[in-house]
DSSP file (Angstrom, degrees, kcal/mol; ACC not computed):
  #  RESIDUE AA STRUCTURE BP1 BP2  ACC     N-H-->O    O-->H-N    N-H-->O    O-->H-N    TCO  KAPPA ALPHA  PHI   PSI    X-CA   Y-CA   Z-CA
    1    1 A M              0   0    0      0, 0.0     2,-0.5     0, 0.0    29,-0.2   0.000 360.0 360.0 360.0 139.9    6.1   -0.9    9.9
    2    2 A I  E     -a   30   0A   0     27,-2.7    29,-3.1     2,-0.0     2,-0.5  -0.985 360.0-160.5-121.8 125.4    3.5    1.9    9.2
    3    3 A Y  E     -a   31   0A   0     -2,-0.5     2,-0.6    27,-0.2    29,-0.2  -0.930   6.3-164.9-110.6 122.8   -0.2    1.2    9.4
    4    4 A I  E     +a   32   0A   0     27,-3.6    29,-2.7    -2,-0.5     2,-0.3  -0.918  26.8 135.6-112.6 124.8   -2.4    3.7    7.6
    5    5 A D        +     0   0    0     -2,-0.6     2,-0.2    27,-0.2    29,-0.1  -0.985  34.6  57.0-156.6 150.5   -6.1    3.7    8.3
    6    6 A G  S    S+     0   0    0     -2,-0.3    -2,-0.0    27,-0.1     0, 0.0  -0.490  84.9  60.5 135.0 -67.4   -8.8    6.2    9.0
    7    7 A N        -     0   0    0     -2,-0.2     3,-0.1     2,-0.1     5,-0.0   0.880  67.4-162.6 -71.7 -41.3   -9.5    8.9    6.4
    8    8 A H        +     0   0    0      1,-0.2     2,-0.3    25,-0.1    33,-0.3   0.782  44.9 120.1  61.8  31.3  -10.4    6.6    3.5
    9    9 A T     >  -     0   0    0      1,-0.1     4,-2.3    31,-0.1     5,-0.2  -0.915  68.7-126.2-121.3 151.9  -10.0    9.2    0.8
   10   10 A Y  H  > S+     0   0    0     -2,-0.3     4,-2.5     1,-0.2     5,-0.3   0.969 109.4  49.0 -55.7 -55.3   -7.7    9.2   -2.2
   11   11 A D  H  > S+     0   0    0      1,-0.2     4,-2.3     2,-0.2    -1,-0.2   0.897 114.2  43.7 -55.1 -47.9   -6.2   12.5   -1.4
   12   12 A A  H  > S+     0   0    0      1,-0.2     4,-2.8     2,-0.2    -1,-0.2   0.917 114.3  49.8 -68.3 -44.5   -5.4   11.7    2.2
   13   13 A T  H  X S+     0   0    0     -4,-2.3     4,-2.1     2,-0.2    -2,-0.2   0.930 113.7  43.5 -60.4 -47.7   -4.0    8.2    1.5
   14   14 A V  H  X S+     0   0    0     -4,-2.5     4,-2.6    -5,-0.2     5,-0.2   0.921 114.4  52.2 -67.9 -41.1   -1.7    9.3   -1.2
   15   15 A K  H  X S+     0   0    0     -4,-2.3     4,-2.6    -5,-0.3     5,-0.3   0.939 109.5  48.6 -60.2 -47.7   -0.6   12.4    0.9
   16   16 A Y  H  X S+     0   0    0     -4,-2.8     4,-2.5     1,-0.2     5,-0.2   0.954 113.3  47.9 -58.7 -50.9    0.2   10.2    3.9
   17   17 A F  H  X S+     0   0    0     -4,-2.1     4,-1.3     1,-0.2    -2,-0.2   0.891 113.8  45.3 -55.3 -47.9    2.2    7.8    1.8
   18   18 A L  H  < S+     0   0    0     -4,-2.6     4,-0.5     2,-0.2    -1,-0.2   0.868 113.9  48.8 -67.2 -39.4    4.2   10.5    0.0
   19   19 A E  H >< S+     0   0    0     -4,-2.6     3,-1.1    -5,-0.2    -2,-0.2   0.923 111.9  50.1 -69.6 -41.5    5.0   12.5    3.2
   20   20 A L  H >< S+     0   0    0     -4,-2.5     3,-2.2    -5,-0.3     4,-0.2   0.756  92.5  74.4 -69.3 -24.0    6.1    9.2    5.0
   21   21 A L  G >< S+     0   0    0     -4,-1.3     3,-0.8     1,-0.3    -1,-0.2   0.807  89.6  61.3 -54.4 -30.8    8.4    8.3    2.2
   22   22 A N  G <  S+     0   0    0     -3,-1.1    -1,-0.3    -4,-0.5    -2,-0.2   0.575 108.7  42.4 -72.8  -9.9   10.7   11.0    3.4
   23   23 A H  G <  S+     0   0    0     -3,-2.2     2,-0.2    -4,-0.1    -1,-0.2   0.210 100.2  80.1-126.6  16.8   11.1    9.3    6.8
   24   24 A V    <   -     0   0    0     -3,-0.8     2,-0.2    -4,-0.2    -3,-0.0  -0.705  55.5-148.3-120.8 170.2   11.5    5.6    5.9
   25   25 A N    >   -     0   0    0     -2,-0.2     3,-1.9    44,-0.0    43,-0.2  -0.703  44.1 -82.3-127.3-175.6   14.1    3.2    4.8
   26   26 A E  T 3  S+     0   0    0      1,-0.3    42,-0.3    -2,-0.2    -2,-0.0   0.595 124.1  58.6 -68.8 -10.3   14.2    0.1    2.7
   27   27 A N  T 3  S+     0   0    0     40,-0.1     2,-0.3    42,-0.1    -1,-0.3   0.383  80.9 112.5 -95.3   2.9   13.2   -2.1    5.6
   28   28 A T    <   -     0   0    0     -3,-1.9    40,-0.9    40,-0.2     2,-0.4  -0.593  51.3-157.5 -84.4 135.2   10.0   -0.3    6.2
   29   29 A W  E     - B   0  67A   0     -2,-0.3   -27,-2.7    38,-0.2     2,-0.4  -0.891   4.0-153.8-103.8 138.5    6.6   -2.0    5.5
   30   30 A F  E     -aB   2  66A   0     36,-2.3    36,-2.3    -2,-0.4     2,-0.5  -0.942   4.7-165.1-109.3 138.5    3.4   -0.1    4.8
   31   31 A V  E     -aB   3  65A   0    -29,-3.1   -27,-3.6    -2,-0.4     2,-0.5  -0.990   3.6-166.6-120.3 125.4    0.0   -1.5    5.6
   32   32 A F  E     -aB   4  64A   0     32,-3.2    32,-2.5    -2,-0.5     3,-0.4  -0.944  12.7-147.5-111.3 122.3   -3.0    0.2    4.0
   33   33 A D  E    S+ B   0  63A   0    -29,-2.7    30,-0.2    -2,-0.5   -27,-0.1  -0.601  71.6  13.7 -87.0 154.2   -6.3   -0.7    5.5
   34   34 A D    >   +     0   0    0     28,-2.4     3,-1.7    -2,-0.2     4,-0.3   0.888  65.0 170.0  58.5  49.4   -9.6   -0.9    3.5
   35   35 A I  T 3  S+     0   0    0     -3,-0.4    10,-0.3     1,-0.3    -1,-0.1   0.639  80.8  40.8 -68.9 -11.3   -8.0   -0.7    0.0
   36   36 A Y  T 3  S+     0   0    0     25,-0.4    -1,-0.3     5,-0.1    -2,-0.1   0.196  80.4 110.9-113.9  14.7  -11.4   -1.5   -1.6
   37   37 A W  S <  S-     0   0    0     -3,-1.7     2,-0.3    -4,-0.1    -2,-0.1   0.848  92.7 -12.1 -57.1 -38.9  -13.5    0.7    0.7
   38   38 A S  S  > S-     0   0    0     -4,-0.3     4,-2.3    -3,-0.1     5,-0.2  -0.916  74.4 -96.9-152.1 172.7  -14.3    3.1   -2.1
   39   39 A R  H  > S+     0   0    0     -2,-0.3     4,-2.3     1,-0.2     5,-0.2   0.879 124.5  55.3 -63.1 -36.1  -13.2    3.9   -5.6
   40   40 A G  H  > S+     0   0    0      2,-0.2     4,-2.5     1,-0.2    -1,-0.2   0.909 108.4  47.2 -62.8 -45.2  -10.9    6.6   -4.2
   41   41 A M  H  > S+     0   0    0    -33,-0.3     4,-2.4     1,-0.2    -2,-0.2   0.939 113.0  48.3 -63.2 -47.9   -9.2    4.1   -1.8
   42   42 A N  H  X S+     0   0    0     -4,-2.3     4,-2.0     2,-0.2    -2,-0.2   0.836 110.5  51.6 -63.7 -34.4   -8.7    1.7   -4.7
   43   43 A R  H  X S+     0   0    0     -4,-2.3     4,-2.4     2,-0.2    -1,-0.2   0.919 110.7  49.2 -64.2 -46.9   -7.3    4.4   -6.9
   44   44 A A  H  X S+     0   0    0     -4,-2.5     4,-2.6     1,-0.2    -2,-0.2   0.914 110.5  50.8 -58.4 -42.7   -4.9    5.4   -4.1
   45   45 A W  H  X S+     0   0    0     -4,-2.4     4,-2.7   -10,-0.3     5,-0.2   0.928 110.4  47.9 -61.7 -47.4   -3.8    1.8   -3.7
   46   46 A L  H  X S+     0   0    0     -4,-2.0     4,-0.8     1,-0.2    -1,-0.2   0.871 113.2  48.6 -65.7 -37.4   -3.2    1.4   -7.4
   47   47 A E  H >< S+     0   0    0     -4,-2.4     3,-0.6     2,-0.2     4,-0.3   0.942 111.6  50.3 -63.1 -46.1   -1.1    4.6   -7.5
   48   48 A I  H >< S+     0   0    0     -4,-2.6     3,-1.9     1,-0.2    -2,-0.2   0.935 108.6  49.9 -59.9 -49.7    0.9    3.6   -4.5
   49   49 A I  H 3< S+     0   0    0     -4,-2.7    -1,-0.2     1,-0.3    -2,-0.2   0.677 110.4  51.5 -69.1 -12.2    1.8    0.1   -5.8
   50   50 A N  T << S+     0   0    0     -4,-0.8    -1,-0.3    -3,-0.6    -2,-0.2   0.377  82.1 121.9-100.5   3.8    2.9    1.6   -9.1
   51   51 A H  S X  S-     0   0    0     -3,-1.9     3,-1.8    -4,-0.3    -3,-0.0  -0.404  74.0-119.4 -62.6 143.1    5.2    4.2   -7.3
   52   52 A E  T 3  S+     0   0    0      1,-0.3    -1,-0.1    -2,-0.1    -4,-0.0   0.706 110.8  51.8 -58.7 -22.8    8.9    3.9   -8.4
   53   53 A R  T 3  S+     0   0    0      2,-0.0     2,-0.6    15,-0.0    -1,-0.3   0.539  87.1  95.1 -94.5  -6.5   10.0    3.1   -4.9
   54   54 A V    <   +     0   0    0     -3,-1.8    14,-0.2    -6,-0.2     3,-0.1  -0.758  40.7 167.0 -85.3 123.9    7.6    0.3   -4.3
   55   55 A S        +     0   0    0     12,-2.1    20,-2.5    -2,-0.6     2,-0.4   0.653  63.8  32.0-109.3 -25.2    9.1   -3.0   -5.0
   56   56 A L  E     +Cd  67  75A   0     11,-1.6    11,-2.1    18,-0.2     2,-0.4  -0.998  60.0 179.0-137.3 132.8    6.7   -5.5   -3.5
   57   57 A S  E     -Cd  66  76A   0     18,-1.6    20,-2.9    -2,-0.4     2,-0.5  -1.000   6.3-169.5-133.7 138.2    2.9   -5.2   -3.1
   58   58 A M  E     -Cd  65  77A   0      7,-2.6     7,-2.5    -2,-0.4     2,-0.7  -0.991   8.0-157.5-129.5 124.6    0.5   -7.8   -1.6
   59   59 A D  E     +Cd  64  78A   0     18,-3.2    20,-3.5    -2,-0.5    21,-0.4  -0.903  18.7 169.5-103.9 110.1   -3.3   -7.3   -1.9
   60   60 A F        -     0   0    0      3,-2.7     2,-2.4    -2,-0.7     4,-0.2   0.106  46.6-125.4-105.3  19.4   -5.2   -9.2    0.8
   61   61 A F  S    S+     0   0    0      1,-0.2   -25,-0.4     2,-0.2   -26,-0.2  -0.372 106.3  53.0  70.0 -59.2   -8.5   -7.5   -0.2
   62   62 A H  S    S+     0   0    0     -2,-2.4   -28,-2.4     1,-0.2     2,-0.3   0.725 128.9   1.3 -79.8 -17.8   -9.3   -6.1    3.2
   63   63 A F  E     -B   33   0A   0    -30,-0.2    -3,-2.7   -29,-0.2     2,-0.3  -0.978  67.2-136.2-158.8 164.1   -5.8   -4.5    3.4
   64   64 A G  E     -BC  32  59A   0    -32,-2.5   -32,-3.2    -2,-0.3     2,-0.4  -0.947   8.3-156.3-129.2 149.1   -2.6   -4.1    1.4
   65   65 A V  E     -BC  31  58A   0     -7,-2.5    -7,-2.6    -2,-0.3     2,-0.3  -0.979  10.9-176.9-126.3 133.0    1.1   -4.4    2.2
   66   66 A I  E     -BC  30  57A   0    -36,-2.3   -36,-2.3    -2,-0.4     2,-0.3  -0.939   7.0-161.9-128.8 157.2    3.9   -2.8    0.4
   67   67 A M  E     -BC  29  56A   0    -11,-2.1   -12,-2.1    -2,-0.3   -11,-1.6  -0.954  15.4-144.5-131.2 152.5    7.7   -3.0    0.8
   68   68 A L        +     0   0    0    -40,-0.9   -40,-0.2    -2,-0.3   -14,-0.1  -0.590  37.6 152.8-117.7  66.7   10.5   -0.7   -0.5
   69   69 A Q    >   -     0   0    0     -2,-0.4     3,-1.8     1,-0.2    -2,-0.1  -0.840  26.0-166.9 -97.2  99.4   13.3   -3.1   -1.3
   70   70 A P  T 3  S+     0   0    0      0, 0.0    -1,-0.2     0, 0.0     4,-0.1   0.747  84.9  57.3 -61.9 -25.3   15.3   -1.4   -4.0
   71   71 A R  T 3  S+     0   0    0     -3,-0.1     2,-0.2     2,-0.1    -2,-0.0   0.545  92.7  91.4 -83.9  -6.7   17.3   -4.6   -4.8
   72   72 A M  S <  S-     0   0    0     -3,-1.8     2,-0.3     1,-0.0     3,-0.0  -0.603  82.1-115.3 -87.6 148.4   14.1   -6.5   -5.5
   73   73 A T        -     0   0    0     -2,-0.2     2,-0.2     1,-0.1    -4,-0.1  -0.611  47.6 -96.2 -71.4 142.3   12.4   -7.0   -8.8
   74   74 A K        +     0   0    0     -2,-0.3     2,-0.3    -4,-0.1   -18,-0.2  -0.431  55.9 171.2 -64.6 126.7    9.0   -5.3   -8.7
   75   75 A E  E     -d   56   0A   0    -20,-2.5   -18,-1.6    -2,-0.2     2,-0.4  -0.978  21.7-161.3-137.3 150.9    6.2   -7.9   -7.9
   76   76 A H  E     -d   57   0A   0     -2,-0.3     2,-0.4   -20,-0.2   -18,-0.2  -0.995   7.1-168.1-134.2 130.4    2.5   -7.7   -7.1
   77   77 A F  E     -d   58   0A   0    -20,-2.9   -18,-3.2    -2,-0.4     2,-0.6  -0.955   8.1-159.0-116.3 131.9    0.6  -10.6   -5.3
   78   78 A K  E     +d   59   0A   0     -2,-0.4   -18,-0.2   -20,-0.2     3,-0.2  -0.959  21.6 163.1-109.5 113.4   -3.2  -10.7   -5.1
   79   79 A L    >   +     0   0    0    -20,-3.5     3,-2.0    -2,-0.6     4,-0.4   0.116  29.0 121.9-115.2  17.9   -4.2  -13.0   -2.3
   80   80 A N  T 3   +     0   0    0    -21,-0.4     3,-0.3     1,-0.3    -1,-0.1   0.634  68.8  60.3 -66.0 -12.8   -7.8  -12.1   -1.6
   81   81 A G  T 3  S+     0   0    0      1,-0.2    -1,-0.3    -3,-0.2    -2,-0.1   0.541  95.6  62.8 -86.5  -5.4   -9.1  -15.5   -2.2
   82   82 A L  S <  S+     0   0    0     -3,-2.0     2,-0.4     2,-0.0    -1,-0.2   0.661  95.3  63.0 -92.9 -18.7   -7.1  -17.0    0.6
   83   83 A L        -     0   0    0     -4,-0.4     2,-0.4    -3,-0.3     0, 0.0  -0.840  52.9-178.1-113.4 144.9   -8.6  -15.1    3.6
   84   84 A S              0   0    0     -2,-0.4    -3,-0.0     1,-0.1    -4,-0.0  -0.993 360.0 360.0-136.5 135.4  -12.0  -15.0    5.1
   85   85 A F              0   0    0     -2,-0.4    -1,-0.1     0, 0.0    -2,-0.0   0.406 360.0 360.0-116.9 360.0  -13.1  -12.9    8.0
């Protein structure tokens, strides 16, 4: 599992994701914190979940989770109404 948090910019978030793709396998989970922090973070999240290697994405509003399971049909779940902090 890879947890990405900190920079909160489009460029950095997409760069981290693309660089890490070279070092992961199909069992790797990515967790992106603050996917709605800014327009840039939301734009990065949308680009990442539409990447060809992403097969599953889960939007929990405060964070997002993706998986790279090539045998799975691409699916996206938005679960933000279920959690409260």
